[in-house]
C-alpha positions in Angstrom: 6.7 -18.6 15.8 3.8 -20.3 13.8 1.5 -19.3 10.9 -1.9 -20.4 9.9 -2.7 -21.9 6.4 -3.3 -18.3 5.1 0.1 -17.2 5.9 -1.2 -15.0 8.8 1.0 -15.1 12.1 -0.6 -16.3 15.4 -0.8 -13.3 17.5 -0.5 -15.9 20.6 3.0 -16.6 19.3 4.2 -13.1 19.5 6.7 -11.8 22.2 7.4 -8.2 23.1 9.9 -6.5 20.6 13.0 -5.3 22.4 15.2 -2.4 21.3 18.1 -4.4 20.0 15.7 -6.6 18.0 14.2 -3.4 16.6 17.4 -1.9 15.6 18.5 -4.9 13.9 15.6 -5.2 11.7 15.6 -1.5 11.0 19.1 -2.1 9.7 17.9 -4.7 7.2 15.3 -2.3 6.1 18.0 0.5 5.7 19.5 -2.1 3.3 16.5 -2.4 1.1 16.1 1.5 1.1 19.9 1.9 0.1 19.2 -0.6 -3.1 16.2 1.4 -4.1 18.1 4.5 -3.7 20.5 3.3 -6.4 17.9 3.8 -9.0 15.4 6.3 -7.5 16.8 9.7 -6.6 15.0 11.7 -3.9 11.3 10.8 -3.5 12.0 9.8 0.2 8.2 9.9 1.2 7.2 7.5 -1.7 10.1 5.1 -0.8 9.3 5.0 2.7 5.6 4.5 2.0 6.5 1.5 -0.3 8.6 0.1 2.6 5.7 0.5 5.0 3.5 -1.3 2.7 6.0 -4.2 2.3 6.6 -4.2 6.0 2.7 -4.8 6.9 1.6 -6.6 3.7 -0.9 -4.0 2.9 -1.6 -2.9 -0.7 -0.4 0.4 -2.0 -2.0 2.9 -4.5 0.3 5.5 -6.0 -1.1 8.6 -7.7 1.2 11.0 -9.7 1.4 12.5 -13.0 3.5 10.7 -15.6 7.1 10.6 -15.4 7.8 10.4 -11.5 9.2 7.2 -11.6 6.2 5.3 -9.8 6.5 2.2 -12.0 10.3 2.3 -11.7 10.1 2.6 -7.9 7.7 -0.4 -7.6 9.9 -2.6 -9.9 13.0 -1.7 -8.1 11.5 -2.4 -4.7 10.4 -5.8 -6.0 13.8 -6.6 -7.0 15.2 -6.1 -3.9 13.1 -8.9 -2.4 14.0 -12.5 -3.3 10.3 -13.1 -4.4 8.2 -13.5 -7.6 7.2 -10.2 -9.6 4.7 -9.7 -12.3 3.7 -6.6 -14.1 0.2 -6.1 -15.4 -0.3 -3.4 -17.8 -4.1 -2.4 -17.3 -5.9 -1.5 -20.5 -9.5 -0.8 -21.4 -9.6 -4.4 -23.5 -8.3 -6.3 -20.5 -10.3 -9.1 -19.3 -10.8 -10.7 -15.9 -9.1 -14.0 -17.2 -6.0 -12.0 -18.3 -5.5 -11.0 -14.6 -6.6 -14.2 -12.7 -6.4 -17.1 -15.4 -9.0 -19.1 -17.0 -10.0 -22.9 -18.0 -8.6 -24.4 -21.2 -10.4 -27.4 -22.9 -8.0 -30.1 -23.7 -9.0 -32.3 -26.7 -6.8 -35.1 -25.8 -8.3 -35.7 -22.4 -11.8 -34.2 -23.2 -11.6 -32.3 -20.0 -10.8 -28.6 -18.8 -7.4 -27.6 -17.3 -6.7 -24.4 -15.3 -4.2 -21.9 -16.7 -3.4 -19.5 -13.8 -2.9 -15.7 -14.5 -0.4 -13.2 -13.6 -1.9 -12.7 -10.4 -0.4 -15.7 -9.0 2.9 -14.2 -8.0 4.2 -12.5 -4.8 4.5 -8.8 -5.8 2.2 -7.5 -8.5 2.4 -4.2 -10.3 -0.9 -2.9 -11.4 0.3 -0.5 -13.9 -2.4 2.3 -14.6 -5.0 0.3 -12.7 -7.8 3.0 -13.5 -7.6 2.0 -17.3 -9.1 -1.4 -16.7 -13.1 -1.7 -16.7 -15.2 -2.6 -13.5 -15.3 -6.3 -14.1 -11.5 -6.6 -14.2 -11.2 -4.4 -11.0 -13.7 -7.0 -9.4 -11.7 -9.8 -10.2 -8.6 -8.2 -8.6 -10.8 -7.2 -5.6 -11.3 -10.9 -4.5 -7.4 -11.5 -4.9 -6.6 -8.3 -2.8 -9.1 -9.2 0.0 -9.5 -12.7 0.2 -5.9 -13.6 -1.0 -7.3 -16.2 -3.3 -8.9 -16.5 -6.9 -11.7 -18.5 -8.2 -11.4 -20.1 -11.8 -13.9 -22.3 -13.1 -15.7 -22.7 -9.8 -12.4 -23.9 -8.2 -10.7 -21.8 -5.6 -7.0 -21.2 -5.4 -5.0 -19.7 -2.8 -2.5 -16.8 -3.8 1.3 -17.4 -2.7 2.4 -15.6 0.4 3.8 -12.9 0.6 1.1 -11.3 -1.7 1.1 -7.5 -2.5 -0.6 -5.4 -5.1 1.1 -2.1 -5.8 -1.0 0.0 -8.1 -0.3 3.1 -10.1 -2.8 5.8 -11.4 -2.5 8.9 -13.3 -4.8 11.5 -12.0 -5.0 13.9 -14.7 -5.8 11.9 -17.6 -9.7 10.9 -17.8 -10.1 9.6 -21.3 -10.4 5.8 -21.4 -10.4 5.5 -17.6 -12.5 3.9 -15.2 -12.7 5.3 -11.4 -11.9 2.7 -9.0 -14.9 1.7 -6.8 -14.9 2.9 -3.4 -14.9 -0.7 -1.9 -11.7 -1.2 -3.8 -9.8 2.0 -3.0 -10.8 1.2 0.6 -8.7 -2.0 0.5 -5.5 -0.3 -0.3 -3.8 0.1 3.0 -2.3 3.5 2.0 -2.5 5.8 -0.9 0.6 7.6 -1.8 0.8 11.1 -3.6 3.9 11.3 -5.5 5.0 15.0 -6.4 7.7 16.4 -8.4 11.3 16.1 -7.3 13.2 19.1 -6.0 15.7 20.9 -8.4 18.6 19.5 -6.6 17.2 15.9 -7.0 16.2 16.5 -10.5 19.7 17.6 -11.3 20.9 14.4 -9.7 18.6 12.3 -12.0 19.9 14.2 -14.9 23.6 13.2 -13.9 22.8 9.6 -13.0 20.4 8.4 -15.6 20.7 10.6 -18.8 22.1 8.2 -21.6 22.8 5.6 -19.1 21.5 2.2 -18.1 19.6 1.7 -15.0 21.9 0.7 -12.3 21.5 -3.1 -11.0 19.6 -3.8 -7.9 20.4 -6.8 -5.7 17.9 -8.8 -3.5 18.6 -8.1 -0.1 15.7 -9.7 1.7 14.5 -13.2 1.6 10.8 -14.1 2.4 11.6 -15.5 5.6 13.1 -12.3 6.7 10.2 -10.5 5.3 7.7 -12.6 7.4 10.1 -12.0 10.4 9.7 -8.3 9.9 6.0 -8.3 9.6 5.7 -10.6 12.7 7.9 -8.0 14.4 5.5 -5.2 13.3 2.7 -6.8 15.1 4.9 -7.1 18.2 5.7 -3.3 18.2 4.1 -1.9 21.7 1.3 0.6 21.1 0.2 2.3 24.4 -3.6 2.5 25.1 -3.4 6.4 25.0 -2.1 6.1 21.5 -4.8 3.7 20.6 -7.5 6.2 21.8 -5.7 8.9 19.8 -6.2 6.9 16.7 -9.7 6.2 17.6 -10.2 10.1 18.3 -9.0 10.8 14.7 -11.2 8.4 13.0 -14.2 9.2 14.8 -13.8 12.7 14.3 -13.9 12.2 10.5 -17.4 10.6 11.0 -18.8 13.1 13.8 -16.6 16.1 13.5 -19.3 18.2 15.4 -18.9 15.9 18.4 -15.2 16.6 18.3 -15.6 20.2 18.2 -14.8 20.7 14.6 -16.8 22.4 12.0 -16.1 19.9 9.1 -19.6 18.4 8.9 -20.6 20.2 5.9 -17.5 19.1 4.1 -17.2 15.4 4.8 -19.8 13.2 2.9 -18.5 10.1 4.4 -16.0 9.4 7.3 -13.4 7.0 7.6 -14.0 3.2 7.7 -13.0 0.7 10.5 -10.2 -0.1 8.2 -8.6 3.2 8.7 -8.3 2.6 12.2 -6.5 -0.6 11.6 -4.4 1.1 9.0 -3.4 3.9 11.1 -2.3 1.4 13.9 -0.4 -1.0 11.7 1.3 1.7 9.7 2.4 3.7 12.9 3.7 0.3 14.2 5.6 0.0 11.0 7.2 3.5 11.0 8.2 3.0 14.6 10.2 -0.4 13.6 11.7 1.5 10.3 13.3 4.0 12.8 14.6 1.2 15.2 11.8 1.7 17.9 9.8 -1.1 19.6 7.1 1.2 20.6 4.8 3.8 18.9 5.0 7.5 19.5 2.1 10.0 18.3 4.2 11.5 15.8 4.2 8.0 14.1 0.4 8.2 13.8 0.6 11.6 12.5 3.3 10.9 9.9 1.2 8.3 8.2 -2.2 10.0 8.7 -2.5 11.4 5.3 -1.4 8.2 3.3 -3.9 6.3 5.6 -6.8 8.5 5.5 -6.8 10.5 2.1 -8.6 8.0 0.1 -11.0 6.9 2.9 -12.6 10.4 3.5 -15.0 11.5 0.7 -15.6 15.3 0.7 -18.9 17.0 -0.4 -19.8 19.0 -3.2 -19.5 22.0 -0.8 -16.0 21.1 -0.1 -15.1 21.0 -3.7 -16.8 24.4 -4.3 -14.3 25.5 -1.7 -11.3 23.7 -3.2 -11.0 21.6 0.0 -9.7 18.2 -0.6 -9.5 15.0 1.6 -5.8 16.0 2.5 -6.9 19.3 3.6 -9.7 17.5 5.8 -7.0 15.0 7.2 -4.6 17.9 8.0 -7.4 19.9 9.9 -8.0 16.6 11.8 -4.4 16.0 12.6 -4.0 19.5 13.8 -7.1 19.5 16.0 -7.3 16.3 17.8 -5.4 16.5 21.0 -2.1 14.6 21.1 -1.6 12.2 24.2 
């Protein structure tokens, strides 16, 4: 198997994935899950979402109130992979150069040299990303989409793998800057992190109160991660399931054509990135469960995480307390499953 200079696997080199290979790779991923589980109690959906992003190379946005272990989960996941990890604390006074880097004048040589910023790493934790102004978010946008950074007129490729895991607090509005829709759409999935159950919180109390955070060991090498990502692309998806994905996305754009009374509630439907996101995430979920093929349940399971940030609701929907999650639920319940 070969890769182009950007680190993308050449699709012509992919071979169909068999059941034995799928189960073997799923076993490796269970090892990652087990390591994360040493630190994070419960939050199964969040951990699985992080794994899906890691498997596909897609950026992830985690949203939840403070104290739900979002930052801890990201940093723990990063420690299970033997790659570089940098945390960037986003604040209102942050500058683009603080993220991407800048040029520095050298008196001795009379020229300028490039000092690369913290974005030049493999896994980036963008903590409280919505606290940074628009110009900082624009700088990060190029890195997320193009996998490259321009400093002083010179373009530098980012290392492979490169993954941005961002967190934001939905309840605090003072000193925050809403993320541009163009940037939100570049996150492969948006995870909503909720409170743990009573049993999980008791386990957190027993495990963490007054004790040090357990050590986590790297269990996945970069080569192994590349192998898993190539396997995700090789997971079989039937034409009927591809049509099912298209039906869901197109119904968000033209609900009336799908026989749904959602048109007054949807300002903008899902973008073509949603089609790609649903397909890749469904493939990754199938592999995570040791399957070499996608079933409709895979698509439904990743539907909310892939679509909630790509469907914009109208003022009428807000007046009726309808959220994008409610819209996605209606779509998934209404579109016929093959």
